[in-house]
All heavy atoms as an XYZ file, in Angstrom:
856
protein
N      50.816    108.064    100.136
C      50.994    106.670    100.452
C      52.307    106.150     99.842
O      53.035    105.423    100.520
C      49.791    105.924     99.940
C      49.830    104.478    100.235
S      49.397    104.283    101.951
C      49.198    102.598    102.047
N      52.516    106.434     98.603
C      53.756    105.974     97.964
C      54.986    106.638     98.597
O      56.039    106.019     98.668
C      53.728    106.278     96.449
O      53.453    107.650     96.270
C      52.726    105.417     95.738
N      54.788    107.865     99.026
C      55.883    108.574     99.690
C      56.272    107.859    100.988
O      57.442    107.725    101.307
C      55.440    110.010     99.936
C      56.638    110.932    100.174
O      57.772    110.514     99.948
N      56.369    112.138    100.593
N      55.268    107.411    101.738
C      55.495    106.699    103.000
C      56.209    105.373    102.747
O      57.132    104.996    103.474
C      54.163    106.476    103.713
C      54.253    105.794    105.080
C      54.953    106.664    106.083
C      52.839    105.472    105.578
N      55.836    104.688    101.706
C      56.489    103.395    101.354
C      57.929    103.645    100.966
O      58.853    102.878    101.348
C      55.695    102.692    100.235
C      54.331    102.275    100.755
C      56.445    101.494     99.709
C      53.400    101.707     99.707
N      58.185    104.698    100.215
C      59.550    105.014     99.798
C      60.424    105.328    101.022
O      61.580    104.911    101.089
C      59.581    106.199     98.841
C      59.089    105.858     97.444
C      59.187    107.075     96.559
C      58.640    106.747     95.175
N      58.682    107.913     94.291
N      59.881    106.052    101.971
C      60.643    106.402    103.195
C      60.967    105.137    103.976
O      62.092    104.970    104.466
C      59.850    107.367    104.055
C      59.836    108.788    103.559
C      59.008    109.696    104.454
O      58.267    109.227    105.314
N      59.139    110.999    104.236
N      59.994    104.251    104.126
C      60.249    103.013    104.889
C      61.249    102.147    104.174
O      62.090    101.517    104.806
C      58.940    102.261    105.119
C      58.064    102.915    106.142
C      56.950    102.022    106.572
C      56.188    102.722    107.675
N      55.334    101.816    108.407
N      61.207    102.085    102.861
C      62.149    101.286    102.092
C      63.567    101.850    102.268
O      64.517    101.098    102.423
C      61.759    101.282    100.601
O      60.399    100.887    100.489
C      62.635    100.343     99.821
N      63.709    103.165    102.252
C      65.022    103.784    102.406
C      65.572    103.491    103.810
O      66.757    103.192    103.955
C      64.953    105.303    102.197
C      64.832    105.687    100.743
C      64.805    107.190    100.578
C      64.634    107.568     99.121
N      64.517    109.020     98.945
N      64.732    103.601    104.834
C      65.200    103.340    106.178
C      65.579    101.872    106.346
O      66.545    101.557    107.013
C      64.140    103.724    107.243
O      62.940    103.017    106.986
C      63.917    105.193    107.238
N      64.829    100.971    105.739
C      65.172     99.570    105.839
C      66.489     99.265    105.125
O      67.306     98.495    105.606
C      64.063     98.702    105.250
C      62.811     98.573    106.112
C      61.729     97.760    105.384
C      63.114     97.915    107.423
N      66.703     99.888    103.960
C      67.939     99.667    103.237
C      69.133    100.280    103.990
O      70.209     99.696    104.002
C      67.848    100.213    101.810
O      67.713    101.613    101.848
N      68.902    101.413    104.625
C      69.978    101.998    105.408
C      70.281    101.097    106.603
O      71.425    100.850    106.944
C      69.601    103.425    105.849
C      69.625    104.370    104.650
C      70.568    103.934    106.921
C      69.117    105.744    104.960
N      69.280    100.571    107.240
C      69.497     99.683    108.363
C      70.189     98.400    107.930
O      71.028     97.882    108.654
C      68.163     99.359    109.037
C      67.652    100.554    109.862
O      68.424    101.439    110.203
N      66.366    100.568    110.150
N      69.850     97.881    106.757
C      70.511     96.669    106.274
C      71.977     96.965    106.014
O      72.845     96.158    106.384
C      69.848     96.169    104.991
C      68.577     95.431    105.197
C      68.052     94.893    103.878
C      66.698     94.245    104.045
N      66.148     93.749    102.789
N      72.253     98.066    105.387
C      73.664     98.434    105.148
C      74.423     98.600    106.448
O      75.548     98.131    106.590
C      73.739     99.721    104.298
C      75.119    100.186    104.070
C      75.955     99.532    103.171
C      75.634    101.295    104.744
C      77.247     99.949    102.959
C      76.924    101.714    104.558
C      77.725    101.038    103.638
N      73.799     99.280    107.406
C      74.434     99.467    108.716
C      74.661     98.136    109.392
O      75.742     97.884    109.955
C      73.566    100.368    109.604
O      73.275    101.587    108.901
C      74.259    100.701    110.904
N      73.662     97.246    109.330
C      73.778     95.952    109.957
C      74.913     95.153    109.314
O      75.723     94.540    110.022
C      72.467     95.173    109.895
C      71.422     95.765    110.812
O      71.748     96.463    111.777
N      70.169     95.499    110.538
N      74.947     95.115    108.005
C      76.001     94.358    107.319
C      77.386     94.934    107.594
O      78.333     94.218    107.809
C      75.745     94.314    105.820
C      74.578     93.418    105.425
C      73.638     93.858    104.516
C      74.446     92.155    105.960
C      72.584     93.055    104.158
C      73.389     91.359    105.601
C      72.441     91.805    104.705
O      71.398     91.000    104.366
N      77.467     96.242    107.609
C      78.763     96.874    107.882
C      79.205     96.591    109.323
O      80.389     96.355    109.570
C      78.745     98.359    107.602
O      77.797     99.019    108.426
N      78.266     96.589    110.265
C      78.622     96.260    111.648
C      79.056     94.809    111.776
O      79.995     94.502    112.511
C      77.450     96.544    112.568
C      77.176     98.001    112.910
C      75.931     98.170    113.764
C      78.371     98.633    113.591
N      78.384     93.912    111.050
C      78.755     92.493    111.070
C      80.164     92.315    110.513
O      80.990     91.587    111.058
C      77.712     91.629    110.321
C      76.410     91.580    111.121
C      78.237     90.233    110.056
C      75.263     90.951    110.390
N      80.455     92.992    109.395
C      81.779     92.923    108.808
C      82.825     93.499    109.780
O      83.916     92.939    109.938
C      81.809     93.638    107.437
C      83.226     93.824    106.935
C      80.970     92.883    106.447
N      82.503     94.603    110.387
C      83.431     95.234    111.348
C      83.685     94.306    112.533
O      84.850     94.165    112.975
C      82.847     96.566    111.840
C      83.714     97.377    112.794
C      84.983     97.817    112.079
C      82.958     98.542    113.341
N      82.657     93.669    113.048
C      82.845     92.726    114.175
C      83.671     91.525    113.733
O      84.568     91.087    114.452
C      81.468     92.295    114.723
C      80.794     93.476    115.438
C      81.598     91.101    115.667
C      79.366     93.222    115.857
N      83.421     91.029    112.532
C      84.197     89.910    112.021
C      85.676     90.250    111.837
O      86.558     89.493    112.227
N      85.926     91.430    111.275
C      87.308     91.868    111.113
C      88.002     92.071    112.475
O      89.170     91.735    112.657
C      87.360     93.151    110.275
C      86.924     93.001    108.851
S      87.982     91.907    107.907
C      89.411     92.931    107.755
N      87.247     92.624    113.425
C      87.811     92.820    114.750
C      88.182     91.468    115.395
O      89.223     91.346    116.034
C      86.828     93.560    115.673
O      86.561     94.846    115.152
N      87.311     90.469    115.229
C      87.608     89.175    115.759
C      88.847     88.532    115.094
O      89.688     87.923    115.766
C      86.400     88.235    115.589
N      88.974     88.723    113.779
C      90.130     88.190    113.086
C      91.431     88.888    113.539
O      92.455     88.237    113.752
C      89.964     88.348    111.574
C      88.926     87.401    110.929
C      88.772     87.757    109.438
C      89.352     85.967    111.093
N      91.371     90.224    113.676
C      92.528     90.957    114.152
C      92.897     90.529    115.580
O      94.075     90.396    115.920
C      92.311     92.473    114.103
C      92.506     93.046    112.739
C      91.528     93.864    112.194
C      93.644     92.811    112.009
C      91.692     94.401    110.943
C      93.807     93.355    110.755
C      92.824     94.168    110.223
N      91.895     90.312    116.437
C      92.152     89.869    117.804
C      92.847     88.525    117.812
O      93.827     88.318    118.531
C      90.841     89.818    118.595
C      91.023     89.254    119.960
C      91.578     90.029    120.993
C      90.650     87.941    120.257
C      91.768     89.504    122.246
C      90.846     87.403    121.515
C      91.384     88.196    122.508
O      91.564     87.661    123.749
N      92.359     87.582    117.015
C      92.970     86.249    116.960
C      94.401     86.339    116.432
O      95.308     85.677    116.951
C      92.130     85.316    116.087
C      90.841     84.889    116.716
S      89.963     83.625    115.810
C      89.354     84.567    114.408
N      94.636     87.175    115.431
C      95.979     87.317    114.864
C      96.951     87.871    115.895
O      98.037     87.341    116.124
C      95.950     88.212    113.633
C      97.320     88.568    113.115
C      98.094     87.651    112.456
C      97.861     89.836    113.360
C      99.357     87.965    111.998
C      99.112     90.170    112.909
C      99.869     89.230    112.214
O     101.124     89.551    111.795
N      96.568     88.954    116.552
C      97.450     89.596    117.517
C      97.626     88.731    118.770
O      98.719     88.724    119.379
C      96.966     90.996    117.887
C      97.194     91.996    116.777
C      96.129     92.657    116.214
C      98.466     92.233    116.309
C      96.333     93.577    115.178
C      98.678     93.148    115.295
C      97.613     93.809    114.718
N      96.625     87.996    119.184
C      96.767     87.062    120.303
C      97.762     85.957    119.939
O      98.611     85.594    120.755
C      95.426     86.487    120.676
N      97.668     85.460    118.715
C      98.605     84.442    118.247
C     100.040     84.967    118.236
O     100.963     84.281    118.659
C      98.170     83.947    116.859
C      98.954     82.748    116.403
O      99.640     82.114    117.177
N      98.856     82.468    115.127
N     100.217     86.155    117.712
C     101.542     86.760    117.658
C     102.115     86.988    119.069
O     103.293     86.710    119.329
C     101.510     88.093    116.874
C     102.786     88.885    117.019
C     101.238     87.812    115.405
N     101.264     87.402    119.979
C     101.693     87.632    121.345
C     102.124     86.322    122.024
O     103.162     86.280    122.696
C     100.548     88.287    122.162
O     100.165     89.495    121.531
C     100.977     88.561    123.591
N     101.368     85.269    121.828
C     101.712     83.998    122.419
C     103.034     83.478    121.836
O     103.898     82.975    122.565
C     100.577     82.963    122.211
C     101.019     81.558    122.559
C      99.370     83.354    123.035
N     103.218     83.616    120.521
C     104.473     83.183    119.920
C     105.657     83.988    120.472
O     106.719     83.432    120.771
C     104.421     83.365    118.404
C     103.616     82.290    117.731
C     103.705     82.435    116.252
N     102.841     81.463    115.588
C     102.728     81.331    114.288
N     103.419     82.121    113.493
N     101.941     80.419    113.772
N     105.491     85.305    120.592
C     106.575     86.103    121.129
C     106.897     85.762    122.572
O     108.080     85.751    122.963
C     106.218     87.604    121.037
C     106.318     88.127    119.623
O     106.945     87.519    118.762
N     105.639     89.215    119.360
N     105.891     85.447    123.376
C     106.141     85.073    124.755
C     106.874     83.750    124.851
O     107.768     83.572    125.704
C     104.837     85.036    125.543
C     104.204     86.380    125.851
C     102.857     86.201    126.553
C     105.128     87.216    126.706
N     106.533     82.795    124.006
C     107.252     81.513    124.053
C     108.680     81.681    123.596
O     109.590     81.088    124.187
C     106.534     80.460    123.168
O     106.393     80.965    121.848
C     105.174     80.096    123.726
N     108.901     82.512    122.582
C     110.291     82.770    122.144
C     111.063     83.478    123.257
O     112.235     83.184    123.518
C     110.301     83.591    120.858
C     111.665     84.150    120.537
C     109.797     82.766    119.688
N     110.413     84.396    123.953
C     111.061     85.116    125.063
C     111.436     84.147    126.180
O     112.527     84.234    126.744
C     110.119     86.205    125.580
C     110.655     87.062    126.717
C     111.811     87.892    126.263
C     109.544     87.938    127.263
N     110.551     83.224    126.523
C     110.849     82.257    127.585
C     112.001     81.340    127.177
O     112.888     81.080    127.972
C     109.599     81.403    127.896
C     108.543     82.149    128.670
C     108.993     82.603    129.996
O     109.688     81.820    130.707
O     108.641     83.713    130.412
N     112.016     80.887    125.922
C     113.127     80.045    125.455
C     114.434     80.830    125.490
O     115.471     80.291    125.892
C     112.868     79.548    124.023
C     111.788     78.515    123.939
C     111.578     78.069    122.487
C     110.429     77.080    122.376
N     110.187     76.731    120.952
N     114.374     82.084    125.088
C     115.577     82.916    125.106
C     116.077     83.151    126.535
O     117.287     83.118    126.779
C     115.299     84.271    124.433
O     114.756     84.052    123.137
C     116.540     85.116    124.331
N     115.152     83.319    127.478
C     115.527     83.514    128.862
C     116.219     82.266    129.404
O     117.231     82.367    130.116
C     114.266     83.810    129.678
C     114.514     84.564    130.954
C     113.237     84.790    131.729
C     112.353     85.805    131.115
N     111.176     86.127    131.936
N     115.711     81.085    129.071
C     116.334     79.837    129.496
C     117.720     79.687    128.894
O     118.670     79.275    129.568
C     115.417     78.638    129.139
C     114.147     78.681    130.023
C     116.147     77.315    129.336
C     113.093     77.723    129.586
N     117.852     80.016    127.612
C     119.169     79.934    126.951
C     120.177     80.906    127.588
O     121.348     80.586    127.770
C     119.026     80.226    125.465
C     118.344     79.112    124.692
C     118.104     79.485    123.239
O     118.270     80.636    122.843
N     117.698     78.512    122.444
N     119.727     82.104    127.931
C     120.599     83.085    128.568
C     121.071     82.574    129.939
O     122.252     82.736    130.283
C     119.888     84.450    128.691
C     119.784     85.098    127.325
C     120.608     85.375    129.668
C     118.969     86.365    127.307
N     120.167     81.954    130.691
C     120.555     81.410    131.992
C     121.610     80.309    131.822
O     122.578     80.265    132.570
C     119.330     80.878    132.726
C     118.431     81.976    133.249
C     117.150     81.418    133.862
O     116.841     80.238    133.737
N     116.393     82.299    134.513
N     121.402     79.425    130.852
C     122.356     78.342    130.661
C     123.709     78.915    130.206
O     124.769     78.427    130.609
C     121.831     77.309    129.683
O     121.726     77.849    128.395
N     123.682     79.937    129.361
C     124.918     80.563    128.906
C     125.629     81.249    130.078
O     126.863     81.208    130.179
C     124.642     81.552    127.788
C     124.402     80.995    126.409
C     124.058     82.083    125.416
C     125.629     80.221    125.933
N     124.861     81.890    130.972
C     125.473     82.509    132.136
C     126.189     81.477    133.006
O     127.255     81.748    133.539
C     124.424     83.269    132.936
C     124.088     84.612    132.343
O     124.855     85.177    131.564
N     122.924     85.129    132.669
N     125.540     80.331    133.156
C     126.149     79.261    133.962
C     127.442     78.789    133.299
O     128.472     78.616    133.962
C     125.153     78.106    134.164
C     124.016     78.560    135.064
C     125.828     76.871    134.722
C     122.858     77.582    135.143
N     127.410     78.563    132.005
C     128.619     78.102    131.286
C     129.735     79.123    131.378
O     130.898     78.784    131.613
C     128.274     77.815    129.823
C     127.456     76.575    129.609
C     127.169     76.368    128.141
C     126.295     75.155    127.919
N     125.932     74.969    126.518
N     129.385     80.397    131.207
C     130.411     81.449    131.277
C     131.028     81.540    132.659
O     132.231     81.657    132.814
C     129.817     82.820    130.857
C     130.721     83.968    131.212
C     129.502     82.830    129.354
N     130.194     81.438    133.710
C     130.746     81.506    135.052
C     131.643     80.294    135.365
O     132.659     80.431    136.037
C     129.629     81.613    136.080
O     128.846     80.426    136.083
N     131.267     79.118    134.837
C     132.134     77.947    135.035
C     133.464     78.139    134.324
O     134.522     77.818    134.873
C     131.433     76.705    134.507
C     130.288     76.215    135.383
C     129.569     75.045    134.771
O     129.854     74.667    133.625
O     128.660     74.497    135.448
N     133.409     78.672    133.094
C     134.631     78.909    132.365
C     135.511     79.947    133.050
O     136.737     79.849    133.064
C     134.309     79.301    130.909
C     133.707     78.191    130.103
S     133.072     78.706    128.539
C     134.564     78.925    127.614
N     134.888     81.025    133.578
C     135.645     82.052    134.287
C     136.313     81.467    135.533
O     137.458     81.799    135.838
C     134.729     83.205    134.663
C     134.392     84.117    133.526
C     133.464     85.245    133.951
O     132.846     85.158    135.016
O     133.343     86.208    133.169
N     135.595     80.605    136.268
C     136.210     80.040    137.477
C     137.361     79.109    137.110
O     138.380     79.107    137.797
C     135.139     79.296    138.284
O     134.700     78.126    137.579
N     137.257     78.376    135.998
C     138.359     77.537    135.560
C     139.565     78.392    135.175
O     140.728     78.070    135.511
C     137.945     76.669    134.357
C     137.036     75.517    134.732
C     136.658     74.749    133.490
C     135.677     73.630    133.804
N     135.269     72.907    132.588
N     139.298     79.506    134.477
C     140.401     80.387    134.078
C     141.057     81.010    135.290
O     142.290     81.085    135.388
C     139.884     81.474    133.140
C     140.993     82.391    132.625
C     140.458     83.605    131.914
N     139.691     84.475    132.777
C     140.199     85.415    133.592
N     141.490     85.580    133.650
N     139.416     86.164    134.318
N     140.254     81.479    136.237
C     140.834     82.080    137.443
C     141.617     81.053    138.261
O     142.673     81.397    138.807
C     139.734     82.689    138.312
C     139.150     84.005    137.780
C     137.960     84.426    138.656
C     140.182     85.104    137.752
N     141.132     79.827    138.307
C     141.859     78.809    139.040
C     143.196     78.527    138.347
O     144.232     78.404    139.007
C     141.041     77.521    139.117
C     141.745     76.403    139.823
C     141.891     76.436    141.198
C     142.270     75.338    139.108
C     142.547     75.427    141.859
C     142.939     74.325    139.772
C     143.062     74.346    141.150
N     143.188     78.450    137.038
C     144.432     78.211    136.302
C     145.372     79.405    136.425
O     146.590     79.221    136.518
C     144.130     77.921    134.840
N     144.818     80.597    136.430
C     145.649     81.792    136.519
C     146.230     81.983    137.913
O     147.359     82.449    138.066
C     144.800     83.018    136.136
C     145.570     84.282    135.951
C     144.628     85.389    135.489
O     144.281     85.411    134.315
O     144.279     86.224    136.339
N     145.464     81.622    138.928
C     145.911     81.851    140.312
C     146.632     80.666    140.912
O     147.047     80.745    142.058
C     144.707     82.225    141.181
C     144.132     83.570    140.824
O     144.836     84.428    140.335
N     142.840     83.745    141.049
N     146.781     79.611    140.198
C     147.488     78.456    140.752
C     148.982     78.633    140.471
O     149.499     78.310    139.407
C     146.980     77.152    140.160
O     147.190     77.168    138.754
N     149.650     79.199    141.432
C     151.107     79.436    141.338
C     151.794     78.385    142.203
O     151.611     78.356    143.411
C     151.476     80.849    141.771
C     152.982     81.047    141.710
C     150.763     81.881    140.933
N     152.566     77.559    141.560
C     153.307     76.538    142.286
C     154.732     76.998    142.511
O     155.140     78.099    142.119
N     155.518     76.167    143.189
C     156.907     76.530    143.496
C     157.719     76.638    142.215
O     158.566     77.547    142.093
C     157.503     75.475    144.425
N     157.473     75.753    141.274
C     158.243     75.797    140.014
C     157.949     77.087    139.243
O     158.856     77.722    138.711
C     157.904     74.587    139.160
C     158.274     73.282    139.819
C     157.365     72.145    139.377
O     156.432     72.401    138.593
O     157.584     71.030    139.842
N     156.673     77.437    139.208
C     156.303     78.655    138.459
C     156.876     79.887    139.172
O     157.336     80.832    138.509
C     154.801     78.765    138.348
C     154.331     79.894    137.435
C     152.834     79.861    137.223
C     152.407     80.978    136.298
N     150.970     80.999    136.107
N     156.848     79.896    140.489
C     157.398     81.026    141.248
C     158.881     81.157    141.025
O     159.419     82.255    140.837
C     157.084     80.874    142.725
N     159.608     80.015    141.021
C     161.058     80.056    140.773
C     161.338     80.527    139.358
O     162.294     81.288    139.133
C     161.664     78.676    141.015
C     161.724     78.232    142.469
C     162.204     76.789    142.567
C     162.619     79.165    143.269
N     160.497     80.117    138.413
C     160.749     80.557    137.019
C     160.454     82.051    136.852
O     160.989     82.689    135.959
C     159.873     79.728    136.065
O     158.510     80.058    136.215
N     159.584     82.589    137.704
C     159.291     84.019    137.635
C     160.318     84.879    138.376
O     160.239     86.108    138.333
C     157.884     84.302    138.183
C     156.718     83.777    137.349
C     155.393     83.970    138.103
C     156.672     84.476    136.005
N     161.274     84.251    139.044
C     162.337     85.017    139.724
C     162.238     85.065    141.214
O     163.030     85.757    141.869
N     161.273     84.409    141.826
C     161.180     84.395    143.265
C     162.219     83.434    143.832
O     162.591     82.448    143.167
C     159.771     83.964    143.708
C     158.716     85.009    143.406
C     157.949     84.930    142.256
C     158.490     86.052    144.291
C     156.988     85.859    141.983
C     157.510     86.992    144.042
C     156.771     86.897    142.862
N     162.667     83.703    145.044
C     163.644     82.834    145.706
C     163.085     82.362    147.027
O     162.279     83.060    147.651
C     164.995     83.537    145.916
C     165.668     83.832    144.601
C     164.842     84.818    146.724
N     163.546     81.217    147.474
C     163.110     80.665    148.753
C     164.016     81.246    149.848
O     165.238     81.217    149.736
C     163.170     79.147    148.713
C     162.442     78.512    149.851
C     162.328     77.006    149.681
O     162.459     76.526    148.548
O     162.117     76.348    150.696
N     163.406     81.724    150.924
C     164.176     82.310    152.008
C     164.485     81.263    153.080
O     163.723     80.304    153.268
C     163.461     83.521    152.621
C     162.093     83.137    153.149
C     163.332     84.634    151.620
C     161.429     84.202    153.931
N     165.613     81.462    153.767
C     166.038     80.510    154.792
C     165.528     80.848    156.183
O     165.106     80.011    156.912
C     167.578     80.403    154.816
C     168.182     80.032    153.489
C     167.838     78.623    153.129
C     168.522     78.291    151.795
N     167.923     77.211    151.062
N     165.627     82.134    156.541
C     165.244     82.561    157.877
C     164.186     83.663    157.753
O     164.540     84.857    157.675
C     166.451     83.077    158.667
C     167.536     82.085    158.797
N     167.442     80.966    159.586
C     168.744     81.973    158.159
C     168.524     80.249    159.473
N     169.356     80.865    158.613
N     162.911     83.327    157.772
C     161.888     84.374    157.636
C     161.738     85.194    158.898
O     161.900     84.669    160.025
C     160.613     83.586    157.362
C     160.851     82.252    157.958
C     162.315     82.001    157.858
N     161.506     86.487    158.755
C     161.279     87.389    159.875
C     159.860     87.914    159.738
O     159.471     88.492    158.686
C     162.266     88.564    159.865
C     163.694     88.028    160.009
C     161.938     89.544    160.990
C     164.758     89.088    159.830
N     159.070     87.716    160.770
C     157.678     88.147    160.748
C     157.527     89.407    161.556
O     158.159     89.580    162.617
C     156.775     87.050    161.331
C     156.797     85.783    160.526
C     157.534     84.690    160.924
C     156.056     85.686    159.360
C     157.569     83.529    160.192
C     156.081     84.527    158.610
C     156.824     83.446    159.024
N     156.720     90.305    161.110
C     156.464     91.551    161.813
C     155.149     91.388    162.563
O     154.118     91.011    162.005
C     156.337     92.743    160.837
C     157.667     92.893    160.087
C     155.975     93.999    161.569
C     157.595     93.933    158.990
N     155.202     91.639    163.852
C     154.059     91.444    164.717
C     153.518     92.803    165.124
O     154.290     93.702    165.503
C     154.417     90.612    165.964
C     154.945     89.257    165.525
C     153.235     90.455    166.876
C     155.559     88.480    166.671
N     152.250     92.945    165.050
C     151.627     94.237    165.403
C     151.803     94.515    166.890
O     151.576     93.647    167.718
C     150.133     94.198    165.063
C     149.420     95.493    165.325
C     147.965     95.363    164.943
C     147.234     96.656    165.289
N     145.828     96.584    164.985
N     152.257     95.686    167.204
C     152.446     96.078    168.608
C     153.849     95.754    169.123
O     154.171     96.038    170.266
N     154.680     95.166    168.329
C     156.033     94.844    168.770
C     156.899     96.080    168.615
O     156.911     96.738    167.611
C     156.595     93.705    167.929
O     157.939     93.476    168.223
N     157.688     96.399    169.654
C     158.514     97.584    169.637
C     159.872     97.330    169.012
O     160.586     98.245    168.687
C     158.689     98.129    171.036
C     157.377     98.596    171.606
C     157.550     99.198    172.949
N     156.220     99.455    173.492
C     155.978    100.253    174.454
N     156.950    100.887    175.044
N     154.757    100.452    174.890
N     160.206     96.087    168.832
C     161.512     95.757    168.253
C     161.568     96.027    166.776
O     162.612     96.297    166.232
C     161.838     94.306    168.531
C     162.070     93.963    169.979
C     162.385     92.496    170.105
C     162.541     92.122    171.573
N     162.783     90.692    171.750
N     160.439     95.876    166.132
C     160.435     96.022    164.671
C     159.927     97.401    164.308
O     158.933     97.879    164.807
C     159.544     94.966    164.033
O     158.232     95.088    164.562
C     160.075     93.570    164.255
N     160.621     98.052    163.475
C     160.209     99.360    162.958
C     160.469     99.357    161.463
O     161.505     98.882    160.976
C     160.983    100.454    163.621
N     159.538     99.863    160.743
C     159.669     99.903    159.278
C     159.869    101.322    158.813
O     159.289    102.264    159.356
C     158.411     99.326    158.605
C     158.111     97.866    158.867
C     156.801     97.491    158.228
C     159.220     97.016    158.305
N     160.699    101.476    157.828
C     160.849    102.813    157.207
C     161.163    102.583    155.750
O     161.662    101.543    155.319
C     162.003    103.577    157.869
O     163.214    102.941    157.597
N     160.828    103.557    154.943
C     161.055    103.494    153.523
C     162.171    104.464    153.198
O     161.976    105.657    153.092
C     159.793    103.832    152.746
C     159.923    103.815    151.219
C     160.276    102.428    150.738
C     158.654    104.289    150.580
N     163.398    103.945    153.057
C     164.533    104.768    152.724
C     164.948    104.374    151.322
O     165.231    103.232    151.063
C     165.685    104.562    153.700
C     165.371    105.033    155.081
C     166.576    104.909    155.981
C     166.269    105.391    157.369
N     167.369    105.240    158.262
N     165.016    105.359    150.496
C     165.397    105.095    149.092
C     166.733    105.749    148.767
O     166.963    106.246    147.684
C     164.291    105.621    148.143
O     164.113    107.000    148.392
C     163.007    104.859    148.322
N     167.648    105.759    149.741
C     168.984    106.397    149.529
C     169.784    105.640    148.528
O     170.044    104.510    148.529
C     169.767    106.466    150.843
C     169.048    107.272    151.900
O     168.070    107.959    151.618
O     169.494    107.155    153.024
């Protein structure tokens, strides 16, 4: 009889330990889940903010590039004359299919 009581007491204590350990494990799992979910949400918000900043920087860079290209490609008559170009008096145009004009490269 005492042997039977001892066995039941051992099984109950083992079950209590198992139950408490499972409760602790479930609690720790819930805490880890909340922590990692929080970290994920924070990272996603930072990623979205960074994406918006990158888009605005791309727009600013493209505007600056277009301003630079416009300034670089705006050649006026004064700038052309300062670079050594001269204005011609009688321009001759070459027309495709015209037999009068022939081009050759002679470097004599």
